[in-house]
KEKE-3310 file (N, C-alpha, C; in steps of 0.2 Angstrom, whole numbers, plus 5000, padded with zeros to 4 digits):
npx = (5556:5540:5535:5526:5522:5518:5509:5505:5498:5506:5503:5491:5491:5498:5511:5508:5500:5509:5518:5510:5507:5520:5524:5513:5516:5528:5530:5525:5523:5537:5544:5543:5547:5543:5554:5566:5572:5577:5574:5561:5556:5548:5545:5531:5521:5508:5492:5485:5474:5474:5486:5488:5479:5483:5495:5492:5486:5497:5506:5516:5532:5535:5528:5528:5523:5519:5525:5525:5533:5533:5534:5537:5534:5540:5530:5520:5519:5510:5516:5527:5531:5538:5548:5545:5545:5551:5552:5559:5566:5556:5548:5556:5557:5544:5545:5552:5544:5532:5518:5506:5500:5488:5486:5472:5465:5452:5448:5444:5452:5455:5467:5477:5485:5479:5488:5482:5473:5460:5449:5447:5445:5444:5450:5463:5467:5466:5476:5488:5487:5487:5500:5508:5504:5509:5522:5524:5521:5532:5542:5537:5537:5551:5556:5549:5555:5568:5566:5561:5572:5581:5575:5579:5585:5586:5579:5568:5555:5551:5553:5543:5532:5534:5533:5520:5514:5519:5513:5500:5499:5503:5493:5483:5488:5488:5474:5472:5472:5477:5490:5488:5475:5474:5475:5487:5498:5508:5521:5520:5518:5531:5539:5532:5535:5548:5548:5545:5533:5524:5510:5506:5507:5499:5486:5479:5467:5468:5457:5458:5450:5439:5439:5426:5416:5404:5406:5401:5409:5413:5405:5410:5416:5430:5436:5430:5438:5448:5453:5447:5449:5444:5452:5455:5469:5473:5466:5472:5485:5482:5478:5490:5498:5493:5492:5490:5478:5471:5469:5461:5450:5446:5443:5432:5423:5421:5414:5420:5428:5441:5457:5461:5474:5476:5467:5472:5485:5480:5473:5483:5491:5482:5481:5494:5491:5493:5494:5493:5501:5503:5514:5516:5521:5529:5541:5539:5525:5521:5518:5518:5522:5516:5514:5498:5492:5504:5514:5516:5530:5536:5531:5537:5550:5550:5553:5565:5577:5583:5574:5565:5571:5572:5560:5547:5534:5519:5511:5495:5482:5467:5467:5457:5453:5464:5465:5452:5454:5465:5479:5494:5494:5481:5475:5479:5472:5460:5455:5455:5467:5477:5488:5499:5506:5519:5511:5501:5492:5494:5484:5476:5477:5481:5488:5504:5515:5531:5538:5555:5568:5584)
npy = (3490:3484:3470:3454:3441:3424:3414:3399:3383:3367:3359:3366:3372:3383:3384:3379:3389:3400:3395:3395:3408:3414:3407:3410:3423:3425:3426:3439:3457:3463:3473:3473:3460:3445:3440:3429:3430:3422:3404:3405:3418:3430:3443:3451:3459:3472:3470:3483:3491:3504:3508:3503:3510:3524:3523:3521:3534:3542:3537:3529:3521:3511:3501:3502:3493:3494:3484:3470:3461:3444:3432:3415:3408:3395:3381:3384:3376:3370:3376:3383:3395:3391:3385:3373:3364:3374:3384:3398:3402:3402:3412:3423:3425:3430:3442:3450:3454:3465:3463:3451:3437:3425:3408:3397:3381:3375:3366:3349:3338:3322:3315:3323:3325:3333:3343:3343:3333:3336:3346:3362:3378:3389:3384:3382:3395:3400:3392:3398:3411:3411:3407:3418:3427:3422:3422:3436:3440:3435:3444:3456:3454:3452:3465:3473:3469:3473:3487:3491:3488:3498:3510:3524:3540:3553:3548:3541:3546:3544:3530:3526:3528:3520:3508:3508:3507:3495:3486:3487:3482:3469:3464:3465:3455:3444:3442:3435:3443:3453:3465:3475:3480:3489:3507:3519:3532:3545:3545:3532:3524:3525:3518:3505:3501:3498:3486:3477:3469:3454:3453:3466:3468:3471:3460:3447:3435:3421:3410:3394:3386:3373:3368:3371:3384:3387:3383:3380:3384:3397:3406:3407:3418:3423:3432:3448:3459:3457:3457:3446:3434:3422:3408:3395:3386:3375:3376:3388:3384:3376:3385:3392:3384:3386:3395:3413:3416:3404:3402:3413:3409:3397:3403:3410:3399:3394:3404:3415:3431:3435:3430:3421:3424:3437:3443:3441:3448:3462:3463:3462:3473:3483:3480:3484:3497:3506:3518:3521:3532:3539:3541:3548:3548:3550:3542:3532:3525:3524:3516:3521:3518:3524:3526:3528:3545:3551:3566:3577:3580:3569:3559:3562:3559:3546:3543:3549:3551:3564:3572:3576:3587:3596:3598:3608:3611:3603:3596:3590:3578:3568:3551:3547:3560:3563:3554:3556:3569:3568:3567:3576:3588:3590:3591:3602:3613:3611:3614:3605:3602:3603:3614:3609:3611:3608:3604:3595:3581:3565:3556:3540:3535:3548:3557:3563:3576:3581:3596:3601:3609:3612)
npz = (5207:5212:5222:5223:5234:5232:5241:5251:5257:5255:5239:5235:5223:5221:5215:5202:5197:5197:5188:5176:5175:5172:5161:5152:5150:5144:5130:5127:5124:5116:5121:5135:5140:5149:5161:5168:5184:5194:5198:5205:5203:5194:5182:5176:5164:5166:5161:5150:5141:5137:5132:5119:5112:5114:5108:5095:5091:5094:5085:5089:5090:5099:5112:5130:5143:5161:5175:5186:5199:5203:5216:5219:5233:5244:5249:5264:5281:5295:5310:5305:5311:5321:5316:5309:5293:5281:5289:5296:5285:5275:5281:5280:5267:5264:5271:5262:5251:5244:5245:5248:5240:5244:5241:5241:5243:5233:5223:5218:5215:5217:5215:5219:5234:5249:5261:5274:5273:5269:5259:5262:5260:5269:5281:5276:5274:5288:5294:5288:5290:5304:5306:5301:5310:5322:5320:5319:5332:5339:5334:5339:5353:5355:5351:5360:5372:5370:5369:5381:5389:5385:5388:5394:5401:5390:5379:5385:5384:5371:5370:5379:5372:5361:5368:5372:5359:5354:5364:5361:5348:5351:5359:5349:5340:5348:5349:5338:5326:5312:5311:5302:5303:5313:5317:5314:5321:5313:5318:5324:5313:5307:5316:5316:5303:5303:5310:5300:5299:5295:5295:5292:5279:5263:5258:5247:5243:5233:5227:5222:5211:5204:5186:5180:5177:5184:5197:5214:5224:5222:5228:5241:5253:5261:5269:5274:5274:5266:5249:5236:5223:5211:5203:5192:5193:5185:5173:5169:5167:5156:5147:5145:5137:5125:5109:5108:5100:5100:5114:5117:5110:5116:5129:5126:5122:5135:5140:5146:5149:5151:5156:5171:5175:5170:5178:5191:5190:5188:5199:5209:5206:5210:5224:5228:5229:5219:5205:5188:5177:5161:5147:5131:5114:5098:5099:5109:5118:5135:5151:5168:5185:5200:5218:5225:5227:5225:5221:5207:5204:5210:5202:5190:5194:5193:5180:5178:5190:5191:5187:5197:5205:5195:5190:5183:5178:5172:5158:5157:5154:5153:5148:5139:5134:5127:5117:5110:5105:5097:5101:5107:5099:5095:5108:5114:5109:5113:5126:5135:5140:5154:5164:5176:5193:5206:5217:5212:5212:5205:5195:5191:5174:5169:5156:5154:5151:5155:5160:5162:5170:5164)
capx = (5550:5537:5535:5521:5524:5513:5510:5500:5500:5508:5498:5485:5491:5502:5517:5505:5498:5515:5521:5506:5508:5526:5524:5509:5518:5534:5530:5521:5526:5545:5547:5544:5545:5544:5561:5567:5578:5579:5568:5555:5554:5546:5542:5525:5518:5502:5488:5482:5471:5474:5492:5488:5475:5487:5501:5489:5485:5504:5510:5522:5537:5535:5524:5531:5519:5522:5526:5525:5537:5529:5539:5534:5537:5539:5524:5521:5516:5508:5522:5532:5534:5542:5554:5543:5546:5556:5552:5562:5568:5550:5545:5561:5555:5538:5547:5556:5540:5528:5512:5505:5494:5488:5482:5469:5462:5444:5447:5442:5455:5457:5474:5482:5484:5480:5492:5478:5468:5453:5448:5443:5448:5444:5455:5469:5468:5467:5483:5493:5486:5490:5508:5510:5502:5513:5529:5524:5521:5539:5545:5535:5539:5558:5557:5547:5560:5573:5564:5561:5579:5585:5571:5582:5587:5582:5575:5563:5548:5550:5553:5537:5527:5535:5531:5513:5512:5520:5509:5494:5500:5504:5486:5479:5490:5485:5467:5472:5470:5483:5492:5486:5469:5475:5476:5493:5499:5513:5527:5519:5519:5538:5541:5530:5538:5555:5548:5543:5528:5521:5503:5506:5507:5492:5485:5474:5465:5466:5454:5460:5443:5439:5439:5420:5415:5398:5408:5398:5413:5414:5401:5413:5420:5435:5437:5427:5443:5453:5450:5447:5447:5444:5455:5457:5476:5473:5463:5477:5490:5480:5478:5497:5501:5490:5493:5485:5472:5468:5467:5455:5444:5445:5440:5425:5419:5419:5410:5425:5430:5448:5461:5462:5480:5476:5463:5477:5490:5477:5471:5489:5492:5478:5483:5499:5489:5497:5491:5497:5501:5505:5517:5514:5524:5531:5546:5535:5519:5523:5515:5523:5519:5517:5509:5492:5493:5510:5513:5519:5538:5538:5530:5543:5556:5550:5556:5572:5578:5585:5568:5562:5574:5572:5553:5545:5527:5517:5505:5491:5475:5465:5469:5451:5453:5470:5463:5447:5457:5470:5485:5496:5493:5474:5472:5481:5467:5453:5452:5455:5474:5479:5495:5499:5512:5522:5506:5496:5491:5494:5478:5476:5475:5483:5493:5508:5521:5534:5543:5560:5573:5590)
capy = (3486:3481:3463:3451:3434:3419:3409:3394:3377:3363:3356:3370:3374:3389:3384:3378:3396:3404:3393:3397:3415:3415:3404:3414:3430:3424:3428:3445:3462:3462:3479:3472:3453:3441:3438:3425:3432:3415:3400:3407:3425:3432:3449:3451:3465:3473:3472:3489:3492:3511:3509:3502:3516:3530:3522:3522:3541:3546:3533:3527:3516:3505:3502:3499:3492:3493:3477:3468:3455:3439:3427:3409:3406:3388:3380:3384:3371:3372:3376:3387:3401:3388:3381:3368:3365:3379:3389:3405:3404:3404:3418:3429:3427:3434:3449:3453:3456:3471:3461:3444:3433:3418:3403:3392:3376:3373:3361:3343:3333:3317:3313:3328:3325:3339:3342:3341:3328:3339:3352:3367:3384:3393:3381:3384:3402:3400:3390:3402:3418:3410:3406:3424:3431:3420:3425:3443:3440:3434:3450:3461:3453:3453:3472:3476:3467:3477:3494:3491:3488:3504:3516:3528:3546:3558:3544:3538:3548:3540:3523:3525:3528:3514:3502:3508:3504:3487:3482:3487:3477:3462:3463:3463:3448:3438:3441:3432:3448:3456:3471:3480:3482:3494:3513:3521:3539:3546:3542:3525:3521:3524:3512:3499:3499:3496:3479:3472:3463:3450:3455:3473:3468:3470:3453:3445:3428:3417:3403:3389:3382:3368:3371:3373:3391:3387:3380:3383:3387:3404:3410:3408:3424:3421:3438:3454:3464:3455:3456:3439:3432:3414:3406:3388:3385:3370:3380:3393:3380:3373:3391:3394:3380:3388:3401:3418:3415:3398:3404:3417:3405:3393:3407:3411:3393:3394:3410:3420:3437:3437:3424:3422:3427:3444:3446:3441:3454:3468:3464:3463:3480:3487:3478:3488:3504:3509:3521:3522:3538:3537:3546:3546:3552:3546:3537:3527:3526:3520:3516:3522:3516:3527:3525:3533:3551:3554:3572:3577:3579:3562:3555:3564:3556:3539:3543:3550:3555:3571:3576:3579:3594:3600:3599:3615:3611:3597:3596:3584:3577:3561:3547:3548:3566:3563:3550:3560:3575:3566:3568:3582:3593:3592:3592:3609:3618:3608:3617:3600:3602:3607:3615:3608:3612:3604:3601:3591:3574:3561:3552:3535:3537:3554:3557:3569:3579:3585:3602:3600:3613:3609)
capz = (5206:5218:5222:5227:5236:5231:5247:5252:5260:5250:5235:5234:5216:5221:5210:5195:5196:5196:5181:5171:5175:5169:5154:5147:5148:5141:5123:5127:5121:5116:5124:5142:5140:5155:5162:5174:5188:5197:5196:5208:5203:5187:5180:5172:5162:5168:5155:5150:5135:5135:5129:5111:5109:5114:5103:5088:5090:5093:5080:5093:5087:5103:5118:5136:5149:5167:5177:5193:5201:5207:5219:5221:5240:5245:5253:5272:5284:5301:5314:5302:5315:5326:5313:5305:5286:5279:5295:5296:5278:5272:5283:5278:5260:5264:5273:5257:5246:5246:5246:5248:5237:5247:5237:5245:5238:5233:5218:5221:5212:5222:5214:5223:5241:5253:5267:5280:5271:5267:5255:5266:5259:5275:5285:5273:5276:5295:5295:5285:5294:5311:5306:5300:5316:5327:5318:5321:5339:5341:5332:5343:5359:5355:5351:5366:5377:5368:5370:5389:5392:5383:5390:5399:5399:5385:5375:5388:5382:5364:5372:5382:5366:5357:5372:5371:5353:5354:5368:5358:5343:5354:5360:5342:5337:5353:5347:5331:5321:5309:5313:5297:5304:5318:5315:5317:5320:5309:5321:5325:5306:5306:5320:5314:5297:5305:5312:5295:5301:5290:5294:5290:5271:5260:5256:5242:5242:5227:5228:5217:5210:5198:5179:5179:5179:5189:5204:5219:5229:5220:5233:5247:5255:5266:5274:5271:5274:5261:5242:5234:5216:5210:5198:5191:5191:5180:5167:5167:5164:5149:5142:5144:5132:5119:5106:5110:5097:5103:5121:5116:5107:5122:5134:5123:5123:5142:5143:5150:5145:5152:5159:5178:5177:5169:5184:5196:5189:5189:5207:5212:5205:5215:5230:5230:5230:5213:5200:5182:5173:5154:5142:5124:5108:5092:5101:5113:5123:5140:5157:5173:5191:5206:5223:5225:5231:5223:5218:5200:5204:5212:5196:5185:5196:5191:5173:5179:5197:5191:5185:5204:5206:5189:5189:5182:5177:5169:5154:5160:5152:5153:5142:5135:5130:5123:5111:5107:5102:5092:5104:5109:5094:5096:5115:5116:5107:5115:5132:5140:5143:5161:5167:5184:5196:5211:5221:5208:5214:5199:5195:5186:5167:5167:5151:5156:5148:5160:5158:5166:5169:5162)
cpx = (5547:5535:5529:5523:5518:5514:5504:5503:5503:5502:5491:5485:5495:5507:5514:5503:5504:5518:5517:5507:5515:5526:5519:5511:5525:5535:5526:5525:5534:5548:5547:5542:5546:5551:5562:5573:5581:5573:5562:5553:5553:5543:5537:5522:5511:5497:5485:5480:5472:5481:5492:5484:5479:5492:5498:5488:5492:5508:5517:5526:5537:5530:5528:5526:5523:5522:5526:5530:5533:5535:5535:5537:5535:5533:5525:5517:5514:5514:5528:5535:5538:5548:5552:5544:5552:5557:5554:5563:5561:5547:5550:5559:5549:5540:5549:5551:5535:5521:5511:5499:5494:5483:5479:5466:5455:5443:5447:5446:5458:5464:5479:5480:5484:5484:5488:5473:5461:5454:5444:5447:5449:5449:5462:5471:5469:5474:5488:5493:5489:5497:5511:5509:5507:5520:5529:5524:5528:5543:5543:5537:5547:5559:5555:5552:5566:5572:5564:5568:5583:5581:5574:5584:5582:5577:5569:5556:5546:5549:5546:5531:5527:5532:5523:5510:5513:5515:5502:5494:5500:5497:5482:5481:5488:5478:5466:5470:5476:5484:5490:5480:5469:5476:5483:5494:5506:5520:5526:5520:5527:5541:5539:5533:5545:5554:5547:5539:5525:5513:5501:5505:5500:5492:5479:5473:5464:5463:5454:5454:5444:5438:5432:5418:5409:5400:5405:5402:5415:5410:5404:5417:5424:5436:5435:5432:5448:5450:5451:5446:5447:5447:5456:5464:5477:5471:5469:5483:5489:5481:5485:5500:5498:5493:5488:5478:5468:5465:5461:5449:5441:5441:5433:5420:5417:5415:5414:5427:5438:5451:5461:5469:5480:5472:5468:5482:5486:5475:5477:5492:5488:5479:5489:5498:5493:5492:5496:5496:5504:5509:5516:5517:5526:5536:5543:5529:5521:5519:5520:5519:5521:5512:5504:5494:5500:5509:5517:5526:5540:5537:5535:5549:5556:5553:5563:5573:5580:5579:5564:5564:5572:5564:5550:5537:5525:5511:5501:5484:5473:5466:5463:5451:5459:5469:5457:5449:5463:5477:5487:5494:5485:5472:5474:5476:5460:5450:5453:5462:5475:5486:5495:5506:5514:5517:5501:5497:5490:5488:5479:5473:5477:5488:5497:5514:5525:5539:5549:5566:5580:5596)
cpy = (3483:3474:3460:3444:3430:3414:3404:3387:3372:3360:3360:3373:3381:3389:3383:3385:3400:3402:3395:3404:3417:3413:3408:3421:3430:3427:3435:3450:3462:3468:3478:3464:3450:3439:3434:3428:3426:3411:3401:3414:3427:3439:3449:3457:3466:3474:3479:3491:3499:3512:3508:3508:3522:3529:3524:3530:3544:3543:3531:3521:3510:3507:3498:3499:3493:3486:3476:3462:3450:3434:3421:3407:3399:3387:3380:3378:3374:3371:3380:3392:3398:3383:3375:3369:3369:3384:3396:3407:3406:3411:3424:3430:3431:3441:3453:3456:3462:3469:3454:3441:3426:3414:3398:3387:3375:3368:3354:3337:3328:3314:3318:3328:3332:3338:3340:3336:3330:3345:3357:3374:3389:3391:3382:3391:3403:3398:3395:3409:3417:3410:3413:3428:3429:3422:3433:3444:3439:3440:3455:3460:3454:3461:3475:3475:3472:3485:3495:3492:3495:3511:3520:3535:3550:3554:3540:3539:3544:3533:3521:3524:3522:3508:3502:3505:3497:3483:3482:3482:3470:3460:3461:3456:3443:3437:3438:3437:3451:3463:3477:3483:3488:3501:3516:3529:3539:3543:3534:3521:3520:3518:3506:3496:3496:3488:3474:3467:3460:3452:3462:3473:3467:3462:3452:3438:3426:3411:3399:3384:3377:3372:3374:3380:3392:3384:3384:3387:3395:3409:3411:3414:3422:3426:3444:3459:3463:3454:3449:3438:3424:3413:3398:3388:3380:3373:3385:3390:3378:3379:3393:3390:3382:3394:3407:3418:3409:3399:3408:3414:3400:3396:3408:3405:3392:3399:3415:3425:3438:3431:3426:3425:3435:3447:3446:3447:3461:3469:3465:3470:3484:3486:3482:3495:3508:3513:3521:3529:3536:3543:3543:3550:3547:3540:3531:3529:3521:3521:3516:3521:3521:3525:3530:3538:3554:3561:3572:3577:3572:3557:3556:3560:3549:3538:3544:3554:3562:3576:3579:3586:3598:3601:3606:3615:3604:3598:3590:3584:3570:3558:3547:3554:3566:3559:3554:3566:3574:3568:3575:3588:3595:3594:3599:3614:3616:3611:3611:3599:3606:3608:3614:3609:3607:3600:3596:3584:3570:3556:3546:3537:3544:3553:3564:3570:3583:3590:3602:3605:3610:3613)
cpz = (5212:5217:5226:5228:5235:5236:5247:5255:5254:5246:5234:5227:5215:5215:5203:5193:5194:5189:5176:5170:5171:5162:5149:5146:5145:5134:5122:5124:5122:5120:5132:5142:5148:5155:5168:5178:5192:5196:5199:5208:5195:5187:5175:5170:5165:5162:5155:5143:5132:5131:5121:5108:5109:5109:5096:5086:5090:5088:5083:5090:5092:5109:5124:5141:5156:5170:5184:5194:5205:5209:5221:5227:5242:5250:5261:5275:5291:5306:5311:5307:5320:5323:5309:5297:5285:5285:5293:5289:5274:5274:5281:5271:5259:5266:5267:5251:5249:5248:5246:5245:5240:5243:5242:5240:5239:5227:5221:5218:5217:5221:5217:5230:5245:5259:5273:5278:5270:5263:5259:5265:5265:5280:5283:5275:5283:5297:5294:5289:5301:5311:5305:5307:5322:5326:5320:5328:5342:5340:5337:5350:5360:5355:5357:5372:5376:5370:5378:5392:5391:5385:5396:5397:5394:5381:5378:5386:5375:5366:5375:5377:5362:5361:5372:5365:5352:5358:5365:5352:5345:5356:5354:5340:5342:5352:5341:5325:5318:5311:5308:5298:5310:5314:5318:5316:5315:5312:5322:5318:5304:5310:5318:5308:5298:5307:5306:5296:5295:5289:5293:5282:5269:5257:5251:5242:5235:5228:5222:5216:5204:5192:5178:5181:5184:5195:5209:5224:5228:5225:5240:5248:5261:5271:5271:5270:5269:5254:5240:5227:5216:5203:5198:5188:5185:5174:5165:5164:5157:5145:5141:5139:5125:5116:5109:5107:5099:5110:5121:5114:5113:5127:5132:5124:5130:5145:5147:5146:5146:5156:5167:5179:5176:5175:5190:5196:5190:5196:5211:5212:5210:5222:5233:5231:5225:5208:5194:5178:5166:5151:5135:5119:5103:5095:5104:5117:5129:5147:5163:5180:5197:5212:5223:5229:5229:5219:5211:5200:5206:5206:5191:5187:5195:5184:5174:5186:5197:5190:5192:5205:5201:5187:5188:5182:5173:5164:5156:5156:5153:5147:5137:5130:5125:5116:5107:5103:5098:5095:5106:5105:5095:5103:5117:5114:5109:5122:5137:5143:5149:5162:5174:5187:5201:5215:5218:5210:5207:5200:5190:5180:5165:5161:5152:5152:5153:5157:5164:5165:5168:5165)
residu = (MET:LEU:SER:ILE:GLY:ILE:VAL:GLY:LEU:PRO:ASN:VAL:GLY:LYS:SER:THR:LEU:PHE:ASN:ALA:LEU:THR:ARG:SER:LYS:GLN:ALA:ASP:ALA:ALA:ASN:TYR:PRO:PHE:CYS:THR:ILE:ASP:PRO:ASN:VAL:GLY:VAL:VAL:GLU:VAL:PRO:ASP:GLU:ARG:LEU:GLN:LYS:LEU:ALA:GLU:VAL:SER:GLU:SER:LYS:LYS:ILE:VAL:PRO:THR:ALA:ILE:GLU:PHE:VAL:ASP:ILE:ALA:GLY:LEU:VAL:LYS:GLY:ALA:SER:GLU:GLY:GLN:GLY:LEU:GLY:ASN:LYS:PHE:LEU:SER:HIS:ILE:ARG:GLU:VAL:ASP:ALA:ILE:VAL:GLN:VAL:VAL:ARG:ALA:PHE:SER:ASP:THR:ASN:VAL:ILE:HIS:VAL:ASN:ASN:LYS:VAL:ASP:PRO:ALA:ASP:ASP:ALA:ASP:VAL:ILE:ASN:LEU:GLU:LEU:ILE:LEU:ALA:ASP:LEU:GLN:SER:VAL:ASN:LYS:ARG:LEU:GLU:SER:VAL:LYS:LYS:SER:ALA:LYS:GLY:VAL:ALA:ALA:LYS:ASP:ALA:ALA:LYS:GLN:ILE:GLU:LEU:LEU:GLU:ARG:VAL:ARG:THR:GLN:LEU:GLU:SER:SER:LEU:PRO:ALA:ARG:LEU:LEU:GLU:TYR:SER:GLU:ASP:GLU:SER:VAL:TRP:ILE:LYS:GLU:LEU:CYS:LEU:LEU:THR:MET:LYS:PRO:MET:LEU:PHE:VAL:VAL:ASN:VAL:ASP:GLU:SER:PRO:GLU:SER:GLU:ILE:LYS:ASN:LEU:LYS:LEU:ASP:SER:ALA:ILE:PRO:GLN:ILE:GLU:ILE:SER:ALA:LYS:LEU:GLU:ALA:GLU:LEU:ALA:GLU:LEU:SER:PRO:GLU:GLU:ALA:LYS:GLU:TYR:LEU:LYS:GLU:LEU:GLY:LEU:ASN:GLU:THR:GLY:LEU:ASP:LYS:LEU:ILE:VAL:ALA:GLY:TYR:LYS:LEU:LEU:ASN:LEU:VAL:THR:PHE:LEU:THR:SER:GLY:GLU:PRO:GLU:THR:ARG:ALA:TRP:THR:VAL:LYS:ALA:GLY:ALA:LYS:ALA:PRO:GLU:ALA:ALA:GLY:VAL:ILE:HIS:THR:ASP:PHE:ILE:LYS:GLY:PHE:VAL:LYS:ALA:ASP:VAL:CYS:SER:TRP:HIS:ASP:PHE:ILE:GLU:PHE:GLY:GLY:TRP:SER:GLY:ILE:LYS:ASN:SER:GLY:LYS:LEU:ARG:LEU:GLU:GLY:LYS:ASP:TYR:THR:VAL:LYS:ASP:GLY:ASP:VAL:ILE:TYR:PHE:HIS:ILE:ALA:THR)
# end
């Protein structure tokens, strides 16, 4: 399961957001309930309205959504890359996640002290981004020194290419820019992955705003290259204490169509560059996750690893057509069902039945 780390300076509402996220999802669908792995890790289902519609057509006995793991990472402070605060422990926790949600403070509650004594979302982001860059710079310099020492004999050609790459990345970081903005060749992508750089991870900004929906801070754009959503962690905490019916009514009163947490879950899913394909029948209707660009055998392997080698073909249709024509029995006579082979690239919303050789 892919994981997203929630990071931020102390007192920006990061843990409030995480607690609301976990509490609000705890009583959701019994087939994939929220489960606590340890105090700061939670597995949360991805909202998907397609599942209920497919299940009704297939008369499924159960529905199983896909899920994301969220990790509440302790607050970062300026100087973390040099050991301040939790220092290396904080940075190691970020290395373990697949993507980063960075919470910055825009709410104005004077009872909550800001670590830098001012409410400035852009400044919050600058502090965190700089610490990630400085930590990566240490990693790059360390690897550069190591590669230069070992650049001898047969491996010298590869070493020269790695040195060129590392120096390019170092220049990028020294310009206060993340490594993810550079372009890499296939070989370079392998080498850069081994470094586990923090600024290579996909990132999403969550601006923690006041409860008022018309807050002017919503016009703030922190970075054009990084997706951003606005959430009131305080409002989400209040919603988490209500029943689903009460929460829905409260949202309606506020003129909102969805909770901020649902926005966060869906945005996090997109951040990881994932697509959802679906399986549907009488036993269950289920959502499955693959990386965008995955081929049909790889998708089959998500269901069971043996299915990769045993893959023969796949029946595929869009979820809209599956519903319109009444499930598998109707879609087969509609002309909308496609027979796909090993080279088929799975698309979001595909309903698939895999044929596997036994």
